[in-house]
C-alpha positions in Angstrom: 162.1 122.1 -183.7 164.1 120.0 -181.5 165.2 116.5 -182.6 164.1 113.8 -180.3 166.4 111.0 -179.6 164.7 107.9 -178.2 167.1 105.5 -176.3 166.1 102.1 -176.0 167.5 99.7 -173.5 167.3 95.8 -173.4 166.2 94.3 -170.1 165.2 90.9 -169.1 162.0 90.6 -167.3 160.3 87.6 -165.5 156.7 88.2 -166.5 153.7 85.8 -165.5 152.4 83.7 -168.2 148.6 85.3 -167.6 150.1 88.8 -168.0 152.0 87.7 -171.3 149.0 86.0 -172.7 146.9 89.2 -171.9 149.3 91.5 -173.5 149.4 89.4 -176.6 145.7 89.3 -176.8 145.5 93.0 -176.5 148.4 93.6 -179.1 146.4 91.3 -181.5 143.3 92.9 -180.8 144.7 96.5 -181.4 146.9 95.5 -184.1 149.8 96.9 -182.3 153.4 95.6 -181.5 153.7 93.7 -178.4 156.5 95.9 -177.2 154.4 98.9 -177.5 151.4 97.4 -175.6 153.8 96.4 -172.8 155.4 99.9 -172.6 152.1 101.5 -172.5 150.9 99.1 -169.9 153.9 99.7 -167.7 153.5 103.5 -168.1 150.0 103.5 -167.3 150.7 101.2 -164.3 153.8 103.3 -163.1 151.7 106.5 -163.4 148.9 105.1 -161.3 151.3 103.8 -158.7 152.7 107.6 -158.4 149.5 109.0 -157.6 148.5 109.3 -153.8 146.0 106.8 -152.9 142.4 108.5 -152.8 141.4 108.6 -149.1 137.8 107.8 -148.5 135.9 110.3 -146.4 135.3 109.2 -143.0 131.8 109.7 -142.1 129.9 109.4 -138.7 126.4 109.1 -138.3 125.0 111.5 -135.3 122.9 109.9 -132.7 120.7 111.8 -130.3 122.2 110.8 -126.9 119.8 113.3 -124.9 120.8 115.3 -122.0 120.6 114.0 -118.5 118.1 116.1 -116.5 119.8 118.8 -114.5 122.7 119.4 -117.0 122.8 122.5 -118.9 125.1 122.8 -122.0 125.1 126.7 -122.1 127.3 127.1 -119.2 130.5 124.7 -119.7 132.0 125.7 -116.2 128.9 124.7 -114.3 128.7 121.4 -116.3 132.4 120.4 -115.6 131.7 121.4 -111.8 128.7 118.8 -112.0 130.7 116.2 -113.8 134.2 116.6 -112.5 133.6 118.1 -109.2 135.1 121.4 -108.1 138.6 120.2 -108.6 138.3 120.6 -112.3 139.7 124.4 -112.1 
């Protein structure tokens, strides 16, 4: 079994008062050290930030537009000739 060596680094952070109060409340509720709660919260937040943003599916609603009389969608060349003129080729 490998020996696990954990290194701790002291760092000064400016944390908003409301965040500190929430972390303290959670630490008290869970009966865990404040430091552990802050580290877990940072890990969870960093993990979330590293995930690619979830893309929402783009959906369009189809609408029956109808077809003008005299237009035939079965022959694209003929349709283009009617719409664009004979210069489309």
